N, C-alpha and C positions, 0 to 999 in steps of 0.2 A: 890926823883924824882917827878916832876910835870908832870902829863899826860895831853897832849893836845889832846882831843878826835877827832879822824879822822872819820868824817862821810861825807866827800867829799862836804862840804859846805863852801868854802871861804878861808879866809886869814890865813891859818894855819902856813905857813912858817914865815910870819912877826911877828906873836905872839910868835912863838918859838924863833926867833932871839931876840925879846925884852927881854924875860926871860934870855937868855944866856948873853945878854949885861949887865943885872943887876946882874949877877953872880950866877944864879940858874940853876940847872940841869933840863932840860925840854925835853920832847920827844913827837913827834906826833905819836899816836898809836891808833889802834882799837882793839888791843889784850886784851882779858878779863883779863888775869893774870897780865899784866902790869898796867891796870886800877885799879885792886884790890890792887896791891902792892904799888901804888903811894901814896905819902903823901897828894896830893891835885889834883883836877881835874880842867881843863879849857875847856869850851865848847864855841869855837868861832862860827862865822857864818855870812855869807853874802848870801842873796837870799830870798826865799819865805817861809813863815811859814809852809804850807802843805808839801812842798818839804823836809824841814828839818825833820819834824816828820816822813815822809815816809822813809827817809834815815836812821834815828835812828832805826826805826822798822825793816827795811830790814837787817841791820847789827846786829840785836839782842842786841842793846845797851840800849833800854828803861828800861828793867828790871834790867840790870846791874847798870845803873846810879841810878835808884830808890833805889837799895840795898845799894849803896855806900853813897848816901845822907842820908838814914835812919840810917846808921851806925855812922853818925856824921862827915864824911869826908868833909873837906872844898872844896867847888866848886864855880867857878866863871863862869858866862855866859857873853859873849861879843856880843853886838848888837843882831842879830838874836838868838844867843845862850842864851841871857837873856830872850828874848821874849818867847821861848818855855818853860821856867819855869812856865809860867802862865797857867790858866785853859783852855782858848780857844783862837784861833786866827780866824779872819774873812777876811783873804786875799784869795780871790777867793772862798769864801764860808766858812762855819763853820768847824773848825777843832779842835779836842781836843789837848791840850798841855800836858806837864808832870804834871801839877797840883800841883806844889810845893808851889806856891804863889797865893793868890786870885787876880783875875783881868782878863781882856780880852785885846787882841791885836787888835786895831782898826786903820783904816786909819786916818791919820792926816786930819782934816777938811779943806775944801776949804778956800781960802782967803790968803794963803801963797804959796810960791814956793815949789813944791813937785817933787823930794825928798828934804827933809831937808838935805842940804849938806853944810858943812863948820864949822867954829869955833863959838861956843856959850858958854855963861857964865854959870858956875855952881852956883846955889843958894843952899847953904848948909843948911840943916835943923837939922841935928843931928851930934853929935860927934861920931866918930867910928874909930877904928884902921886902916881901909882901907883908911881913909882920913888923916892919919898922914902926916903933912907937906904940905897939900893942903889947900890953903887959899881961903877965900871967894873971888869971882870975878875971879877965875881961868877959863881960856878958854880951851875947849877940842873940839875934832873933831868928828862931827856927819855925818853919811850917812844913812838915813832911810826914809821910807814913811809911816810906821806904828809905833804906840806907845802903851805903856801900859796904859790902862784906868781902872778906878774903883779900883785902888790899895789902900788898907787901909793905912792911913797916917803913922802908926807906922813902916811900912816897907820901907818908902821912905827916903833915906839919903840925896838926892839932886835932884833938878829939874832944868830944863832949860826953858826959856820963848821963845816960837816960836808961838806967837799969842795965844797959850794955854800953860798951865803948863805941861810939859812933864817930867815924872819921868826919871831922868838921871842915878841915882844910887839907887839900892834897896838892902836890906839886911833882911834876916829872918833866925835866928839861924846860921847854917853853910853855908847858901847860900848867895852869893853876885852876883849882876848883874850890868852891866854897859851898857847903851844904846849907848854910844859913843865908839870910838876905842882908847883905851889907847896906843896901839902900834903905832898909828899915831898922838898922841897928844903931841909930843915934850917932854920936861923934866918933866912936871907935869904928863903926861900919864905914863912915865916910872917910876915915883915915885909911882903911884898906882900899877903898876906891881911889884915893889919892896916891897911895903907894903903887897901885897897878898903873895908874896913868903916868906916873914918873918913870916906872920901869919901861913903859912902851916907848919912851923917848931916848932910852939909852943907846 
């Protein structure tokens, strides 16, 4: 079972439905025993960085997620869920993240429409199983005003160009993150969901 962590931040049902559509057992839960027993974890998210961290802490999920990541369990963050994997966020002031990946979450610089909303192209930098059957020039769906900055290049699988290069997919050991919404990104997004599900069974 894939546990979709419920911390009351966003599009949980659509993520669950996408996994079911691709043939995987997935369940929205905040129960510690289900999260511990799951084959893999997904942390979705829509909203603000400090609110997300507050909710994770209020529900007692920070230590649990840290233990599961340290154990080597596969975990994927989606949009805001990916952003909290980094060291700090600066949305409404400085806020510590989970600190799994070096980098900070910064506001997209002025000069473009914010939020960044719509379909943008992936520029793939590294081969990775999470990108199986995803070709260069694939378009995926973004909705965000903040992005991951100062990320070491070795952790960036793909970027998208929005006047600046925005990390669109990251990976460090058993941690995967996507800035876009695969559950809203048509067939290619569902392929990424499928790839993650298949990796969780390895």
